[in-house]
C-alpha positions in Angstrom: -20.8 5.4 9.5 -24.4 6.6 9.5 -25.6 4.6 6.5 -27.5 1.4 6.9 -25.5 -1.6 5.8 -27.9 -2.6 3.1 -27.5 0.9 1.6 -23.7 0.6 1.3 -24.0 -1.7 -1.7 -25.3 1.2 -3.8 -22.3 3.4 -3.2 -20.4 4.1 -6.4 -17.0 5.7 -7.1 -18.0 9.2 -5.9 -20.1 7.7 -3.1 -17.1 5.9 -1.7 -15.1 9.2 -1.9 -17.8 11.1 -0.1 -18.2 8.4 2.6 -14.5 8.3 3.2 -14.1 12.0 3.5 -17.1 12.1 5.8 -15.6 9.5 8.1 -12.3 11.3 8.3 -13.8 14.7 9.0 -16.4 13.4 11.4 -13.7 11.7 13.4 -10.8 14.1 12.7 -9.4 13.9 16.2 -8.7 10.1 16.2 -7.5 10.1 12.6 -5.2 13.1 13.4 -3.6 11.1 16.2 -3.1 8.1 14.0 -1.7 10.3 11.3 0.8 11.9 13.6 1.9 8.6 15.2 2.1 6.4 12.1 1.2 7.9 8.7 3.4 11.0 9.0 6.5 8.9 9.8 5.5 6.6 6.9 5.3 9.6 4.5 8.6 11.1 5.8 10.4 7.8 5.4 9.1 7.4 1.9 10.2 10.8 0.7 13.5 10.7 2.6 14.2 7.4 0.9 13.9 8.9 -2.5 16.3 11.7 -1.6 18.9 9.5 0.0 18.7 6.8 -2.7 19.4 9.4 -5.4 22.4 10.8 -3.5 23.9 7.4 -2.9 23.2 6.2 -6.5 24.7 9.4 -8.1 27.8 9.0 -6.0 28.2 5.5 -7.2 27.7 6.6 -10.8 30.3 9.4 -10.5 32.9 7.0 -8.9 32.2 4.4 -11.6 32.7 7.0 -14.4 36.0 8.0 -12.8 37.0 4.4 -12.6 36.1 3.8 -16.3 38.3 6.8 -17.4 41.2 5.3 -15.5 43.0 3.1 -18.1 45.7 2.0 -15.7 44.0 -1.0 -14.1 45.7 -2.7 -11.2 47.2 0.5 -9.7 46.7 1.3 -6.0 44.4 4.2 -6.8 42.4 2.1 -9.2 42.0 -0.8 -6.7 41.1 1.7 -3.9 38.4 3.3 -6.0 37.1 -0.2 -7.1 36.9 -1.3 -3.5 35.1 2.0 -2.6 32.5 1.4 -5.3 31.9 -2.1 -3.9 31.4 -0.7 -0.4 29.1 2.0 -1.8 26.9 -0.6 -3.5 26.8 -2.6 -0.2 25.8 0.6 1.6 23.1 1.3 -1.0 21.5 -2.1 -0.7 21.7 -2.1 3.1 19.9 1.2 3.1 17.2 -0.2 0.8 16.8 -3.2 3.1 16.4 -1.0 6.2 14.0 1.3 4.4 11.7 -1.4 3.2 11.7 -2.9 6.7 10.5 0.3 8.3 8.2 1.0 5.4 6.5 -2.4 5.8 6.2 -2.1 9.6 4.7 1.4 9.4 2.4 0.4 6.5 1.0 -2.6 8.4 0.6 -0.7 11.6 -1.2 2.2 9.8 -3.5 -0.3 8.1 -4.3 -2.0 11.4 -5.0 1.3 13.1 -7.3 2.7 10.4 -9.3 -0.5 9.8 -9.8 -1.1 13.5 -10.8 2.5 14.1 -13.4 2.4 11.3 -14.8 -0.9 12.6 -15.3 0.8 16.0 -17.0 3.7 14.3 -19.2 1.4 12.4 -20.4 -0.4 15.5 -20.8 2.8 17.5 -18.1 1.7 20.0 -16.2 4.3 22.0 -12.7 4.7 20.4 -9.6 6.3 21.8 -6.1 6.5 20.5 -4.9 4.6 23.5 -7.4 1.9 22.7 -6.1 1.7 19.1 -2.5 1.4 20.2 -3.4 -1.5 22.5 -4.9 -3.6 19.7 -2.8 -2.6 16.7 0.4 -4.7 17.6 -1.7 -7.8 17.9 -3.6 -7.2 14.6 -0.3 -6.4 12.9 0.9 -10.1 13.2 -2.1 -11.2 11.1 -1.5 -8.6 8.5 2.2 -9.7 8.3 1.1 -13.2 7.3 -1.3 -11.8 4.7 1.5 -9.6 3.3 3.9 -12.5 3.1 1.4 -14.5 1.1 0.7 -11.5 -1.2 4.4 -11.0 -1.7 4.9 -14.6 -2.6 2.0 -14.4 -5.1 3.4 -11.2 -6.7 6.9 -12.7 -6.8 5.6 -15.9 -8.6 3.5 -13.7 -10.9 6.5 -11.6 -11.9 8.7 -14.6 -12.4 6.1 -16.2 -14.7 5.7 -12.8 -16.6 9.4 -12.4 -16.9 9.7 -15.8 -18.6 6.9 -14.8 -21.0 8.7 -11.5 -21.9 12.0 -13.4 -22.3 10.5 -15.7 -24.9 8.9 -12.7 -26.6 12.3 -11.0 -26.8 14.0 -14.1 -28.0 11.6 -15.2 -30.7 9.8 -12.0 -31.8 11.5 -8.8 -30.8 10.6 -5.4 -32.1 9.1 -6.5 -35.4 5.5 -5.6 -36.3 4.0 -8.8 -34.9 6.5 -8.6 -32.0 5.3 -5.1 -31.0 1.7 -6.2 -31.1 2.5 -9.3 -28.9 4.5 -7.1 -26.5 1.6 -4.6 -26.1 -0.8 -7.5 -25.5 1.5 -9.1 -22.9 2.0 -5.7 -21.2 -1.7 -5.1 -21.0 -2.3 -8.6 -19.6 0.5 -8.1 -17.1 -0.8 -4.8 -15.8 -4.4 -6.2 -15.5 -3.1 -9.1 -13.5 -0.9 -6.9 -11.3 -3.8 -4.5 -10.5 -6.1 -7.5 -9.7 -3.5 -9.0 -7.3 -3.0 -5.6 -5.7 -6.8 -5.2 -5.2 -7.0 -8.6 -3.6 -4.1 -7.8 -1.3 -5.6 -4.5 -0.1 -9.0 -6.0 0.5 -7.4 -9.0 2.2 -5.7 -6.6 4.6 -9.1 -5.5 5.9 -10.4 -9.0 6.0 -7.4 -10.0 8.1 -8.3 -7.4 10.7 -12.1 -7.9 10.9 -12.5 -11.7 10.3 -10.9 -14.9 11.6 -9.1 -15.6 8.3 -5.7 -14.3 7.2 -2.9 -15.2 4.8 -4.0 -17.1 1.7 -7.5 -17.6 3.2 -7.9 -13.8 3.4 -6.8 -13.5 -0.2 -9.4 -16.2 -1.3 -12.1 -14.4 0.8 -11.2 -11.0 -0.8 -11.5 -12.7 -4.3 -15.0 -13.7 -3.4 -15.9 -10.3 -2.0 -14.6 -8.2 -4.9 -16.9 -10.0 -7.4 -19.5 -7.5 -8.7 -17.6 -4.5 -7.4 -14.5 -4.9 -9.6 -15.0 -1.7 -11.6 -15.4 0.3 -8.4 -12.3 -1.2 -6.9 -10.2 -0.7 -10.0 -11.4 2.9 -10.4 -10.4 3.7 -6.8 -7.1 1.9 -7.1 -6.1 3.6 -10.3 -7.1 7.0 -9.0 -5.1 6.6 -5.8 -2.1 5.2 -7.7 -2.2 8.2 -10.1 -2.2 10.6 -7.1 0.6 8.7 -5.4 2.8 8.6 -8.5 2.0 12.3 -9.1 3.3 13.3 -5.7 6.3 11.1 -6.2 7.2 12.6 -9.6 6.6 16.1 -8.2 9.1 15.4 -5.3 11.7 13.7 -7.5 11.7 16.4 -10.2 11.4 19.6 -8.2 13.1 18.5 -4.9 15.5 15.7 -5.6 16.7 16.6 -9.1 16.0 20.4 -8.3 15.3 21.3 -11.9 14.1 24.7 -10.9 17.5 25.5 -9.3 15.6 27.6 -6.7 16.1 26.7 -3.0 12.9 28.4 -1.8 10.8 26.6 -4.4 12.5 23.3 -3.6 11.7 23.6 0.1 8.1 24.6 -0.6 7.5 21.7 -3.0 9.1 19.4 -0.5 6.6 20.5 2.2 3.7 20.3 -0.2 4.7 16.8 -1.3 4.9 15.7 2.3 1.4 17.1 3.1 -0.1 15.6 -0.1 1.4 12.2 0.5 0.1 11.6 4.0 -3.3 12.7 2.9 -3.2 10.2 0.0 -2.0 7.4 2.4 -4.8 8.2 5.0 -7.6 8.5 2.4 -6.4 5.3 0.7 -6.6 3.3 3.9 -10.0 4.6 4.8 -11.4 4.1 1.3 -10.2 0.4 1.1 -12.1 -0.2 4.4 -15.2 1.4 3.1 -14.9 -0.8 -0.1 -14.8 -3.8 2.2 -18.2 -2.9 3.8 -19.6 -2.0 0.3 -18.6 -5.5 -0.9 -20.1 -7.2 2.2 -23.3 -5.3 1.6 -23.4 -6.2 -2.1 -23.1 -9.9 -1.4 -25.7 -9.6 1.4 -23.3 -10.7 4.1 -24.9 -9.0 7.0 -22.5 -7.9 9.8 -24.1 -8.0 13.2 -22.8 -4.8 14.9 -23.3 -6.1 18.4 -21.2 -9.2 17.7 -18.6 -7.2 16.0 -18.5 -4.8 18.9 -18.1 -7.7 21.3 -15.0 -8.9 19.5 -13.6 -5.4 19.2 -13.9 -5.1 23.0 -11.8 -8.2 23.7 -8.5 -6.9 25.2 -7.5 -9.6 27.7 -4.9 -12.0 26.4 -4.5 -12.3 22.6 -6.6 -10.3 20.2 -9.7 -12.2 19.2 -10.8 -11.2 15.7 -14.3 -11.2 14.3 -15.1 -14.8 13.3 -16.5 -15.5 9.9 -19.6 -17.2 11.3 -20.3 -13.9 13.1 -19.7 -11.8 10.0 -21.8 -14.0 7.7 -25.0 -14.3 9.5 -26.9 -14.9 6.4 -28.4 -12.8 3.7 -30.6 -9.9 4.5 -33.5 -8.8 2.3 -33.0 -5.9 0.0 
């Protein structure tokens, strides 16, 4: 990162895009290695999950339809098919559990690797893939705690929102005033969900580079994001649209195979895979750049030499950058 820290606060939407692409292309070798080791498997697992989930679900639906047409309940064939459907549901949810476990692990490892790499680039430290692999497993533990807190907050938020929507359905429904209330609740829900997601992504970077993690990292990210909310929301929405676009492309043209053309199906599958890992990589780099932008905006000067000292600690447990080292006071603009 060639920019002076005080200049980062002036980066806007396109500035963050430009800076992120510049980092990736300037250090393409290390990012290519991280991509091959972590982000490509993450992308493959995500797309494979969509394909396998659809196959398992459609099989359950077909068997359930067959069972519904069988009017002779209690027969051996009926009971056998009923037991088969129960087994298939268990298989379906077991697959989901294994998928989400691997997805979480690879996501946190990818985040650790990218954030740590950019921090080394920022400080001018020599960075190698072997070096990254040595630190990532230790940083991953901190990210897991932050994720668990984020998950708990999202769960509580969704339960609270679910209660509100329940009361809406019970007392208002799809009447004129009810529709207006539903739209208002939906807008508020989406705004809250985006805000929590932004805090979580920024807290992930905080957990790697500072001595706080978990709920403290969430609180820290809440402070950092003030003043740069529009920038963060614009980036989040753009990346989300790109992510959903790739997912819909894969689901419609590969999984559902609406074109009925095998060659097109294979081509779209490869294209979706290539696009997805690029979106993943860019998103991780961009959220780290946003962290430095927010730090600069709040005049929280990061001493590069102290940050470099902490990044060089490899004996024993990983020693993260302490908050007192990060916040050395305000610098003059």
